[in-house]
C-alpha positions in Angstrom: 10.1 -6.6 -3.0 10.3 -3.3 -1.4 10.7 -0.2 -3.5 14.1 0.8 -4.8 16.9 2.6 -3.0 16.0 6.0 -1.6 17.5 7.8 -4.5 15.6 6.0 -7.3 12.1 6.9 -8.4 9.7 4.7 -6.5 7.1 2.8 -8.5 3.6 2.2 -7.0 1.4 -0.3 -8.6 -2.4 0.0 -9.0 -4.8 -0.6 -11.8 -3.3 1.3 -14.7 -6.5 3.2 -15.4 -7.6 3.8 -11.8 -6.6 7.4 -11.7 -7.5 8.7 -15.2 -9.6 11.8 -14.6 -11.5 11.2 -17.8 -12.5 7.7 -16.8 -15.8 7.0 -15.2 -15.6 5.0 -12.0 -17.0 2.0 -13.8 -14.3 2.1 -16.6 -11.5 3.0 -14.3 -12.0 0.2 -11.7 -13.6 -2.7 -13.5 -11.0 -5.5 -14.1 -12.7 -7.2 -17.0 -12.8 -11.0 -16.7 -11.1 -11.4 -20.0 -8.2 -9.1 -19.1 -7.8 -10.7 -15.7 -7.7 -14.1 -17.2 -5.2 -13.0 -19.8 -3.0 -11.4 -17.1 -3.1 -14.4 -14.8 -2.3 -16.7 -17.7 0.7 -14.6 -18.6 1.9 -14.6 -15.0 1.4 -18.4 -14.7 3.1 -19.3 -17.9 6.1 -17.1 -17.3 6.6 -17.8 -13.6 3.8 -19.8 -12.0 4.6 -19.4 -8.4 7.2 -16.7 -8.4 8.0 -14.7 -5.3 10.7 -12.2 -6.2 13.9 -12.3 -4.2 14.7 -8.6 -4.2 13.8 -6.3 -1.4 14.3 -3.0 -3.1 14.2 -4.0 -6.8 12.6 -1.7 -9.3 10.0 -3.4 -11.6 8.7 -2.1 -14.9 5.3 -0.4 -14.7 2.9 1.4 -17.0 4.4 4.7 -18.0 1.7 6.8 -16.3 2.5 5.3 -12.9 6.2 6.0 -12.8 7.3 9.3 -11.3 10.0 11.0 -13.3 11.7 12.7 -10.4 13.6 11.1 -7.6 12.0 10.7 -4.2 14.5 10.7 -1.3 13.7 8.5 1.7 16.4 10.3 3.8 14.0 13.3 4.0 11.4 11.3 5.8 13.7 9.1 7.8 14.6 12.1 9.9 11.2 11.5 11.6 11.8 7.8 12.0 12.4 7.7 15.7 10.1 10.5 16.9 7.4 8.2 17.9 9.8 6.2 20.1 11.7 9.0 21.7 9.7 8.5 24.9 9.1 4.8 25.2 7.2 5.1 28.5 4.5 7.4 27.2 2.4 6.8 24.1 -0.4 8.9 22.8 -1.9 5.9 20.9 -1.9 2.2 21.6 -3.7 -0.3 19.4 -4.3 -4.0 19.3 -0.9 -4.8 17.9 0.6 -4.1 21.4 -0.6 -7.5 22.4 1.3 -9.3 19.6 4.7 -10.9 19.6 6.0 -10.0 16.2 8.6 -7.2 16.2 7.1 -5.8 13.0 3.6 -5.6 14.5 5.0 -4.1 17.7 6.7 -1.4 15.6 3.1 -0.2 14.7 1.5 -0.7 18.1 1.5 3.0 18.8 0.4 4.4 15.4 -2.8 6.4 15.4 -4.1 3.9 12.9 -6.5 1.5 14.6 -4.6 -1.6 13.5 -5.8 -5.2 13.9 -3.7 -8.3 13.5 -4.9 -10.8 10.9 -7.9 -12.3 12.8 -11.5 -13.1 12.8 -12.1 -10.1 15.0 -10.9 -7.8 12.2 -12.9 -9.6 9.5 -16.1 -9.5 11.7 -15.6 -5.8 12.3 -15.4 -5.2 8.5 -18.6 -7.1 8.0 -20.3 -5.3 10.8 -19.3 -1.9 9.5 -19.7 -3.0 5.9 -16.4 -1.4 4.9 -13.4 -2.7 3.0 -10.2 -3.9 4.6 -6.9 -2.1 4.2 -4.2 -4.7 4.4 -0.6 -3.7 4.9 2.1 -6.5 4.8 5.8 -6.1 5.6 8.6 -7.2 7.9 10.5 -5.5 10.7 13.8 -4.9 8.8 12.1 -3.6 5.6 13.5 -0.1 4.8 10.5 1.1 2.8 8.0 -0.3 5.3 9.7 2.1 7.8 9.3 5.0 5.3 5.6 4.4 4.7 5.0 4.2 8.5 6.7 7.5 9.1 4.9 9.2 6.2 1.4 7.8 6.5 0.8 5.5 9.4 2.2 8.1 12.0 0.2 10.9 10.3 -3.0 11.8 12.3 -4.8 12.8 9.1 -4.1 9.6 7.2 -5.0 7.6 10.3 -8.4 9.3 10.5 -9.1 8.4 6.9 -8.1 4.7 7.5 -10.0 4.5 10.8 -13.2 6.1 9.3 -13.3 4.3 6.0 -11.6 0.9 6.5 -10.7 -1.8 8.9 -6.9 -1.8 8.9 -4.9 -5.0 9.3 -1.1 -5.4 9.7 0.6 -8.6 8.8 4.2 -9.7 9.3 5.1 -11.6 6.1 7.7 -13.7 7.9 5.2 -14.8 10.5 2.3 -15.3 8.0 3.9 -16.2 4.6 0.6 -17.9 3.7 -1.3 -14.6 3.8 1.5 -12.7 2.1 1.6 -15.3 -0.7 -2.1 -14.9 -1.5 -2.0 -11.1 -2.0 1.5 -10.9 -3.4 0.5 -13.4 -6.1 -2.5 -11.3 -6.9 -0.5 -8.1 -7.2 2.2 -9.8 -9.3 -0.3 -11.5 -11.6 -2.1 -8.2 -12.4 0.8 -5.7 -12.4 3.9 -7.7 -13.3 5.8 -7.1 -10.0 5.4 -6.8 -6.3 7.2 -5.7 -3.2 7.1 -4.8 0.4 5.3 -3.0 2.0 2.5 -4.7 0.2 -0.7 -2.7 0.1 -3.9 -4.4 -0.8 -7.6 -3.4 -0.4 -10.0 -6.3 0.4 -13.6 -7.0 0.7 -14.9 -8.1 4.1 -14.8 -11.7 2.8 -11.1 -11.1 2.0 -11.3 -11.0 -1.8 -8.7 -8.6 -3.2 -10.1 -5.4 -4.8 -6.9 -3.7 -5.9 -3.3 -3.4 -4.6 0.2 -2.1 -4.9 3.3 -1.6 -2.9 4.7 1.7 -1.4 2.7 4.9 -1.9 3.8 8.4 -0.8 1.2 10.3 1.3 0.6 13.1 -1.2 0.1 13.4 -5.0 3.5 14.0 -6.6 4.9 14.1 -10.0 1.6 13.3 -11.7 1.2 10.2 -9.5 -1.6 9.7 -6.9 -0.6 9.7 -3.2 -1.9 7.5 -0.5 -4.6 9.9 0.6 -6.0 10.1 -2.9 -6.0 6.3 -3.3 -7.9 5.9 0.0 -10.6 8.3 -1.4 -10.8 6.5 -4.7 -11.2 3.1 -3.0 -13.9 4.5 -0.7 -15.8 6.0 -3.7 -15.5 2.8 -5.7 -16.7 0.7 -2.8 -19.8 2.9 -2.4 -20.6 3.1 -6.2 -19.2 0.0 -7.9 -18.9 -2.5 -5.1 -20.4 -5.4 -7.1 -17.9 -4.9 -9.9 -14.9 -4.9 -7.5 -16.1 -7.9 -5.5 -16.8 -10.0 -8.6 -13.4 -9.1 -10.1 -11.6 -10.0 -6.9 -13.4 -13.3 -6.6 -12.6 -14.1 -10.2 -9.0 -13.3 -9.7 -8.7 -15.7 -6.7 -10.6 -18.4 -8.7 -8.3 -18.1 -11.7 -5.1 -18.0 -9.6 -6.3 -20.9 -7.4 -6.9 -23.0 -10.5 -3.5 -22.1 -12.0 -1.4 -22.5 -8.9 -2.7 -25.9 -7.7 -1.6 -27.8 -10.7 -1.6 -31.6 -10.7 0.5 -34.2 -12.5 -1.1 -36.2 -15.3 1.3 -39.0 -14.5 3.2 -40.1 -11.4 6.4 -40.3 -13.3 8.7 -37.9 -15.0 9.2 -38.2 -18.8 12.5 -39.8 -19.8 15.4 -37.4 -20.2 13.8 -34.5 -18.3 16.2 -34.5 -15.3 19.4 -34.6 -17.4 18.1 -32.0 -19.8 16.8 -29.7 -17.1 20.2 -29.8 -15.3 22.1 -29.0 -18.5 19.6 -26.3 -19.5 19.7 -24.5 -16.2 23.6 -24.6 -16.1 23.7 -23.2 -19.7 21.1 -20.5 -18.9 23.1 -19.4 -15.8 26.3 -19.4 -17.8 24.8 -17.1 -20.4 24.0 -14.6 -17.6 27.5 -15.0 -16.0 29.4 -11.7 -15.3 33.0 -12.5 -16.2 34.2 -9.2 -14.8 32.6 -9.2 -11.4 31.2 -12.6 -11.0 27.7 -13.6 -10.3 24.8 -14.5 -12.6 22.8 -11.5 -13.9 23.2 -7.8 -13.7 22.7 -5.2 -10.9 21.2 -5.3 -8.4 23.0 -8.5 -7.6 21.6 -11.1 -5.2 23.6 -13.9 -3.7 21.2 -16.6 -4.8 22.8 -19.7 -3.2 20.6 -22.2 -5.2 22.4 -21.0 -8.4 25.8 -21.8 -6.8 24.5 -25.2 -5.7 23.3 -26.0 -9.2 26.6 -25.0 -10.8 28.6 -27.0 -8.3 26.4 -30.0 -8.8 26.6 -29.7 -12.6 30.4 -29.4 -12.4 30.6 -32.6 -10.3 28.3 -34.4 -12.7 30.3 -33.3 -15.7 33.5 -34.6 -14.1 31.9 -37.9 -13.3 30.8 -38.3 -16.9 34.3 -37.6 -18.3 33.8 -34.0 -19.3 36.5 -32.5 -17.2 36.8 -29.4 -19.5 33.2 -28.5 -18.9 33.5 -29.3 -15.2 36.5 -26.9 -14.7 34.8 -24.2 -16.8 31.7 -24.2 -14.6 33.7 -24.5 -11.4 35.8 -21.5 -12.2 32.6 -19.4 -12.6 31.4 -20.5 -9.2 34.6 -19.9 -7.4 35.2 -16.5 -9.0 31.7 -15.5 -8.0 32.2 -16.6 -4.4 35.6 -14.7 -4.3 34.0 -11.5 -5.6 31.2 -11.7 -3.1 33.5 -12.3 -0.2 35.8 -9.4 -1.2 32.9 -7.1 -2.0 31.0 -4.7 0.3 28.1 -7.1 0.4 30.3 -9.0 2.9 30.7 -7.4 6.3 34.5 -7.5 6.6 34.5 -6.1 10.1 31.8 -8.1 11.8 31.2 -11.1 9.5 28.2 -12.3 7.6 26.6 -11.1 4.4 24.2 -8.3 3.6 21.1 -8.9 1.5 22.3 -7.8 -1.9 24.4 -5.3 -3.8 22.9 -2.3 -5.6 25.7 -2.3 -8.1 27.3 -4.9 -10.4 30.6 -5.1 -8.5 29.2 -6.4 -5.2 30.2 -3.2 -3.5 27.5 -1.1 -2.0 24.9 -3.3 -0.4 21.4 -3.0 1.0 22.7 -3.5 4.5 20.1 -5.7 6.2 21.3 -9.2 7.2 18.9 -12.1 6.9 19.3 -15.5 8.6 18.2 -17.4 5.4 21.1 -15.9 3.5 23.7 -16.7 6.2 22.7 -20.4 6.4 22.7 -21.0 2.7 25.9 -19.0 2.0 27.8 -20.7 4.7 26.9 -24.0 3.1 28.0 -23.1 -0.4 31.3 -21.8 0.9 31.7 -25.1 2.7 31.0 -26.9 -0.6 33.6 -24.8 -2.4 36.2 -25.7 0.3 35.2 -29.4 -0.1 35.8 -29.0 -3.9 39.1 -27.2 -3.7 40.6 -27.6 -0.2 41.3 -23.8 -0.5 41.2 -22.4 3.0 39.9 -19.1 1.7 36.4 -20.7 1.4 36.6 -22.4 4.7 37.5 -19.0 6.3 34.5 -17.3 4.8 32.2 -20.1 6.0 33.6 -19.6 9.5 33.2 -15.9 9.2 29.5 -16.3 8.6 28.9 -18.9 11.3 31.0 -16.9 13.9 28.9 -13.8 13.1 25.7 -15.8 13.9 27.2 -17.2 17.1 28.2 -13.8 18.3 25.2 -11.6 17.3 22.2 -13.8 16.3 21.9 -16.5 18.9 19.6 -16.3 21.9 20.1 -17.5 25.5 18.6 -21.0 24.8 20.3 -21.6 21.5 17.6 -20.2 19.3 18.8 -18.3 16.2 17.2 -14.9 15.4 15.9 -13.8 12.0 17.5 -10.6 10.8 19.2 -7.3 11.4 17.9 -4.0 10.0 19.7 -1.9 7.4 18.9 1.4 9.1 20.3 2.8 12.4 21.0 6.2 14.0 24.2 7.8 13.2 24.8 8.7 16.8 23.2 8.1 20.2 20.1 10.2 20.6 19.9 11.1 16.9 16.3 11.5 15.7 17.2 10.2 12.3 18.0 6.7 11.1 20.0 6.2 8.0 20.7 3.1 5.9 24.2 1.7 6.4 25.1 4.1 9.2 26.4 1.3 11.4 28.7 -0.1 8.7 30.3 2.8 6.8 33.5 4.7 7.7 35.1 8.0 6.9 38.8 8.0 6.0 39.6 10.1 9.0 37.8 7.8 11.4 40.0 4.9 10.2 43.1 7.0 10.4 42.3 8.0 14.0 41.5 4.4 15.0 44.4 2.6 13.3 47.2 5.1 13.5 50.3 3.8 11.7 48.4 0.8 10.2 45.8 3.1 8.5 47.8 3.4 5.3 48.0 -0.3 4.7 44.4 -0.9 5.7 43.1 1.9 3.5 45.1 0.7 0.5 43.8 -2.8 1.0 40.1 -1.8 1.4 40.0 1.1 -1.1 39.3 3.8 1.5 39.4 7.4 0.3 38.8 10.8 1.9 36.1 11.6 -0.6 34.4 8.2 -0.1 34.8 5.1 -2.2 31.2 4.5 -3.5 32.4 5.4 -7.0 33.1 2.1 -8.6 29.8 2.1 -10.5 27.3 4.7 -11.4 24.7 2.5 -9.6 26.7 2.4 -6.3 25.6 5.8 -5.0 23.9 7.9 -7.7 22.7 10.6 -5.3 25.7 10.9 -3.1 24.0 9.5 0.0 27.4 8.0 1.1 29.5 11.1 0.2 32.8 11.0 2.2 31.9 7.5 3.5 33.5 4.2 2.6 32.1 0.7 2.3 35.0 -1.7 2.8 35.8 -3.7 -0.4 39.0 -5.7 -1.0 40.6 -4.5 -4.1 44.1 -5.7 -3.2 45.5 -9.1 -2.4 48.0 -10.2 0.2 50.7 -9.9 -2.4 50.6 -6.2 -1.4 52.7 -7.3 1.6 55.8 -6.8 -0.6 54.9 -3.2 -1.2 55.0 -2.6 2.6 58.2 -4.7 2.9 56.8 -7.3 5.2 55.9 -11.0 5.2 52.4 -12.0 4.0 51.6 -13.4 7.5 52.4 -10.0 9.2 50.3 -8.2 6.5 47.3 -10.5 7.2 47.8 -10.0 11.0 47.7 -6.3 10.6 44.5 -6.5 8.6 42.9 -8.7 11.3 44.0 -6.5 14.2 42.7 -3.5 12.3 39.4 -5.1 11.7 39.1 -5.9 15.4 39.9 -2.3 16.4 37.2 -1.1 14.0 34.8 -3.7 15.3 35.3 -2.5 18.9 34.6 1.1 17.9 31.6 0.0 15.8 30.1 -1.7 18.9 29.8 1.7 20.5 27.5 2.9 17.7 23.7 2.6 17.8 23.0 -0.9 16.5 20.5 -1.6 13.8 17.2 -3.2 15.0 17.4 -6.9 15.7 14.4 -9.0 14.7 14.7 -11.6 17.5 11.8 -13.7 16.1 12.8 -17.4 15.7 11.6 -18.9 12.4 11.6 -22.7 12.1 12.5 -22.7 8.4 15.4 -20.3 8.7 16.7 -22.1 11.7 16.6 -25.3 9.7 18.9 -23.7 7.1 21.3 -22.6 9.8 21.2 -25.9 11.6 22.4 -27.5 8.3 25.3 -25.2 8.0 26.5 -25.5 11.6 26.3 -29.3 11.5 28.1 -29.6 8.1 30.8 -27.2 9.2 31.6 -29.4 12.2 33.1 -32.1 10.0 34.0 -30.5 6.7 36.2 -27.9 8.5 38.1 -30.7 10.3 39.8 -31.1 6.9 41.5 -27.7 7.1 45.3 -27.9 7.3 46.6 -28.1 10.8 48.8 -25.0 10.4 46.0 -22.7 9.3 45.9 -19.3 11.2 42.7 -17.3 11.5 42.3 -13.5 11.7 39.4 -11.5 13.1 36.4 -11.6 12.7 37.0 -15.4 12.4 37.3 -17.0 15.8 39.1 -20.1 14.8 37.3 -22.5 17.2 37.4 -26.2 17.1 34.9 -27.2 14.4 33.2 -29.6 16.9 31.7 -26.5 18.6 29.6 -25.8 15.6 27.6 -29.0 15.9 26.7 -28.0 19.5 25.2 -24.8 18.1 23.1 -26.9 15.6 21.9 -29.2 18.4 20.9 -26.4 20.7 18.9 -24.7 17.9 17.2 -28.0 17.1 16.5 -28.6 20.7 14.9 -25.2 21.1 12.5 -25.8 18.3 11.6 -29.2 19.7 10.9 -27.8 23.1 9.1 -24.6 22.1 7.6 -25.1 18.6 6.8 -28.8 18.3 3.8 -30.6 19.8 4.8 -34.1 20.8 1.2 -35.3 20.7 0.1 -34.0 17.3 3.7 -34.0 15.8 3.0 -30.6 14.4 5.2 -27.5 14.3 4.4 -23.8 14.9 5.9 -21.3 12.5 7.8 -19.0 14.9 8.6 -18.0 18.4 9.0 -14.7 20.2 8.0 -14.5 23.8 6.1 -17.7 23.1 5.0 -19.6 20.0 3.2 -17.7 17.3 -0.4 -18.4 16.4 0.6 -19.4 12.9 1.1 -23.1 12.2 4.2 -24.5 10.6 4.2 -24.2 6.8 5.7 -26.5 4.2 9.1 -24.6 4.3 9.3 -25.0 8.0 8.9 -28.8 7.8 11.1 -29.3 4.7 14.0 -27.0 5.8 14.0 -28.4 9.3 13.9 -32.0 8.1 16.9 -31.2 5.8 18.7 -29.6 8.8 18.0 -32.7 11.0 19.3 -35.1 8.3 22.5 -33.1 8.2 22.7 -33.0 11.9 22.5 -36.8 12.0 24.8 -37.5 9.0 27.4 -35.1 10.4 27.6 -36.8 13.8 24.5 -36.1 15.8 22.4 -38.6 17.7 20.1 -41.0 15.9 17.2 -39.2 17.7 17.6 -36.4 15.2 17.0 -38.9 12.4 14.0 -40.3 14.2 12.5 -36.8 14.5 13.2 -36.1 10.8 11.2 -39.2 9.9 8.4 -38.2 12.2 8.3 -34.8 10.6 8.3 -36.2 7.1 5.2 -38.3 8.0 3.5 -35.2 9.4 4.4 -33.2 6.3 3.0 -35.8 4.0 -0.2 -35.9 6.1 -0.7 -32.1 6.1 0.7 -30.8 2.8 0.9 -33.6 0.3 -1.6 -33.8 -2.6 -1.9 -37.6 -2.6 -3.9 -37.7 -5.8 -2.4 -34.8 -7.9 1.2 -34.9 -6.5 3.3 -32.1 -5.0 3.2 -30.3 -1.7 0.9 -27.3 -0.9 2.5 -24.5 0.9 -0.1 -24.3 3.6 -2.1 -26.7 5.8 -5.3 -25.7 4.1 -7.4 -25.6 7.3 -7.5 -21.8 7.6 -10.6 -20.4 5.7 -9.0 -16.9 5.8 -6.2 -18.0 3.5 -7.8 -18.0 0.0 -5.0 -19.7 -2.1 -3.3 -23.0 -1.5 -0.2 -23.0 -3.7 2.3 -25.6 -4.9 5.4 -23.5 -4.8 8.3 -24.4 -7.1 10.4 -21.2 -7.5 13.9 -21.5 -6.0 14.6 -17.8 -5.2 16.3 -16.2 -2.2 15.1 -19.3 -0.3 14.7 -22.6 -2.0 11.1 -23.9 -2.6 9.7 -26.3 -0.1 9.0 -28.8 -2.9 12.6 -28.8 -4.1 14.0 -29.3 -0.6 11.3 -32.0 0.0 12.3 -34.1 -3.0 16.0 -34.1 -1.8 14.8 -35.0 1.7 12.8 -37.9 0.2 15.8 -39.1 -1.8 18.0 -39.0 1.3 15.5 -40.8 3.5 15.0 -43.5 0.8 18.7 -44.1 0.9 18.8 -44.4 4.7 15.8 -46.6 5.2 14.9 -49.9 3.4 12.0 -51.9 2.1 8.6 -50.5 1.4 9.3 -47.3 3.2 12.3 -46.6 1.0 10.4 -47.3 -2.2 7.5 -45.2 -1.1 9.8 -42.2 -0.6 11.2 -42.6 -4.1 7.8 -42.9 -5.7 6.6 -39.8 -3.7 9.6 -37.8 -4.8 9.0 -38.6 -8.5 5.3 -37.8 -8.2 6.3 -34.4 -6.8 8.7 -33.7 -9.7 6.1 -34.8 -12.2 3.8 -31.9 -11.1 6.6 -29.5 -12.2 7.7 -31.3 -15.4 6.7 -28.4 -17.6 8.7 -26.0 -15.4 11.8 -28.3 -15.5 11.5 -28.6 -19.2 10.8 -24.9 -20.2 12.1 -22.6 -17.5 14.8 -24.6 -15.6 16.7 -21.5 -14.4 13.7 -20.6 -12.2 14.1 -24.0 -10.3 17.8 -24.7 -10.0 17.6 -26.8 -6.8 14.7 -28.7 -8.2 16.9 -29.5 -11.2 19.5 -31.0 -8.8 16.7 -32.9 -7.0 15.4 -34.4 -10.2 18.9 -35.6 -11.2 19.5 -37.0 -7.7 16.4 -39.2 -8.0 17.8 -40.7 -11.3 21.0 -41.9 -9.7 20.6 -45.6 -9.9 22.4 -46.4 -6.7 23.2 -43.7 -4.1 26.6 -44.2 -2.4 26.3 -45.2 1.3 29.1 -44.8 3.8 28.4 -46.9 6.9 30.5 -46.1 10.0 30.4 -48.7 12.8 31.9 -47.9 16.2 31.5 -45.9 19.4 31.5 -42.1 19.4 35.2 -41.5 20.1 37.9 -39.2 18.6 38.5 -41.9 16.0 34.8 -41.8 15.1 35.1 -38.0 14.7 38.1 -38.4 12.4 36.5 -41.1 10.3 33.3 -39.1 10.0 35.3 -36.1 8.8 37.0 -38.3 6.2 33.6 -39.5 5.1 32.6 -35.9 4.4 36.0 -34.7 3.1 35.0 -34.7 -0.6 32.1 -32.9 -2.3 29.5 -35.4 -3.3 25.8 -34.7 -3.0 24.8 -38.3 -4.0 26.3 -39.8 -0.9 24.6 -40.8 2.4 26.6 -41.3 5.6 25.1 -43.6 8.2 26.7 -44.2 11.6 25.8 -46.8 14.2 27.2 -47.6 17.6 26.8 -51.4 18.0 27.0 -51.1 21.8 24.0 -48.8 21.9 20.9 -51.0 22.2 18.5 -48.2 21.2 20.4 -47.5 18.0 20.5 -51.2 17.1 16.8 -51.5 17.7 16.1 -48.5 15.4 18.1 -49.9 12.6 16.6 -53.4 13.0 13.2 -51.8 12.5 14.1 -49.3 9.7 17.0 -51.0 7.8 18.1 -54.3 9.1 21.0 -54.4 6.6 22.7 -51.6 8.6 22.1 -53.5 11.9 23.7 -56.6 10.4 26.7 -54.6 9.2 27.1 -53.3 12.7 26.9 -56.7 14.3 29.3 -58.2 11.8 32.0 -55.5 12.1 32.2 -54.9 15.8 35.8 -54.0 16.6 37.0 -53.0 20.0 38.6 -49.6 20.2 38.2 -49.1 16.5 35.8 -47.5 14.0 35.4 -49.2 10.7 33.8 -47.9 7.5 32.1 -49.7 4.6 31.3 -48.0 1.3 28.3 -49.6 -0.4 26.9 -49.0 -3.9 25.1 -51.1 -6.5 24.3 -53.8 -3.9 27.9 -54.4 -3.0 30.1 -53.1 -0.2 33.8 -52.5 0.1 36.1 -54.4 2.5 36.0 -52.5 5.8 38.7 -49.8 6.4 39.7 -48.4 9.7 41.7 -45.3 9.1 40.6 -41.9 7.6 43.2 -41.9 4.8 42.0 -45.2 3.5 38.4 -44.1 3.7 39.1 -40.9 1.8 41.0 -42.9 -0.9 38.1 -45.3 -1.2 35.6 -42.5 -1.6 37.7 -40.8 -4.3 37.4 -43.8 -6.6 34.7 -43.7 -9.2 33.4 -47.2 -8.4 33.3 -49.2 -5.2 35.2 -52.5 -5.3 33.3 -55.4 -3.8 34.5 -57.2 -0.7 
């Protein structure tokens, strides 16, 4: 992940002995095979396919490579906009100007002669017989901006790069396959990684050495970027064979370790149950009882952890251990409450920032990522389903309404991210992290007038600034006299102001709206308007699920800004528009293949495993929560394509890339559930769901395929379950002997909407909802082909002006019910009575 906050010493990673003045070039640059093998084995055994979820997290490094004095990014960010002050005139223009990626376009006018990842670049390196300098980042990466200003905008650095290397820029969000290869290499050798990722390659793309962020000059006993460029050039000229052989060996070892196969197509007995328990226990051991969350600062809202704990709580309840169920649920709910009340939550505009730098969820790293919003909306929906507490429903709406307002394009596409940095005022040459989001006490007083006292009390606003709750919140006073809103009071404070709770909440909502309107006049952070299939899949799921789960809110509920309070049915329209955009612009109807992303046209990169798996998951939710059967048909088509492209049919498991691009040197079977779940974890759940929807040989095939995938990762489930929480859930789902089916028969009327909401009223991840309109010939034909039992149910339970529901499990079905209350009661029973 990118280097730490601007006030923390920044680690750079390179071979620990590369810069010892007493070492010969041979001893300093040779990565001995035995050492490389040992390091890669250590990496694989501890975290075989780990991609860290942090974006500014500090990683331990050899003592000699850590500077002992702080480096302040604010000193260089003053230059951040100089190169864009006159957008119509540029001194330099390179090949990136023809690209679509916002990140690549940010570097289109650097003096560095950048290439995109392409055969043209590789051929140029071979022709000139020089190494490749590869720089990987993304458009909202704070430290990528810093390195651009310091080094890539510098004419002197650019001359060194242009004379000695072929320089390539990669957007990791557009090409996660390329990023995965070289991030894995850096992590394996040096124990950590981050963005910007800096790697030197041979012309045939083998890694020679690498690191993350480097300052331009030697400082604090640490080599600067210019020195590193000279060392690499010297090594290439004098010890090329050593470097190339070491790089080739590294790729060979990592390829062998990361493409593991299963010895059996089945999981050993007891693995799923033990893995689920072990993961829950390990998370509980890291639970912060004071501030919520699992682990210490910096704190990341890792939604897969919440999903695991909710699943384990439900499982404990079903097996009669209500004490354990309540204990686990309390930890989850307290964590969700602390996150929602903390500064990591944007109280004024909605949505969540990337992570908190302190233990109390207060001062965040301010970028907003779509993958966080989609997953967090879903876990707050799950919390509402569990508790019926409208607090969680309101936070889910808050996230979704933020996306609707700020992150959706004209054709329904959902954008990727918003930057952390922005100018403090119009025309300012300097960008600063959080400038768009923080407030002085006086600003708030001037804007809110007589309501300022109440608001400041509720959100802990102070004239001196409020970033003082932890020594980690603002150790170098970068937010001096500024406030990050955090709720430290509850609505019980209404009595202190001698007013009813409802009026107190109204004033808070009106005040947030006033601040929002003023904030809209500030320079906005950069919007990455790239459309990524995988992340849209996560958001499609949340919008679809919200459309029915939120219909179970109490009728008298009142919403306050920034929550809009729309009819939940509007959310499924958002999901359908996003899915339609992907189908129109990023799906080939002939080949049935996806492209990875879209911005002013489809990207050159193909769809990867995550794109297929996350989109299939979103489409299944879109169907189950009321969408047309055509979404289910498309999900099945995509699953067939995913199996064709990514499945290791002999060894089991899914590779992360198609494998047809010779420039991508590693083909990995990813399992780590981090900031995003792994494609393999999501795929197993998709297969379990599809097996419950379809029948016959197709259903059994899906179940066998799911178990074979899990068998590949049996050691992981057994030894390091906390690294794969969603896979633990997936493994347990597969062991459920008979998944509950809710079959709704009837036309798409208001009654149908109400019955569907009842079907989804309670939290139960081992339930499939199927709906069929018996008057729709296309739907009937689909079910006759895919699961004739559903078609027969529809034909046998046609009722004019009525929607009926049957609940089926263990090869028996309940008597049909025709009102939402009866369906909810039926689903709340532990076993389903036979008709």
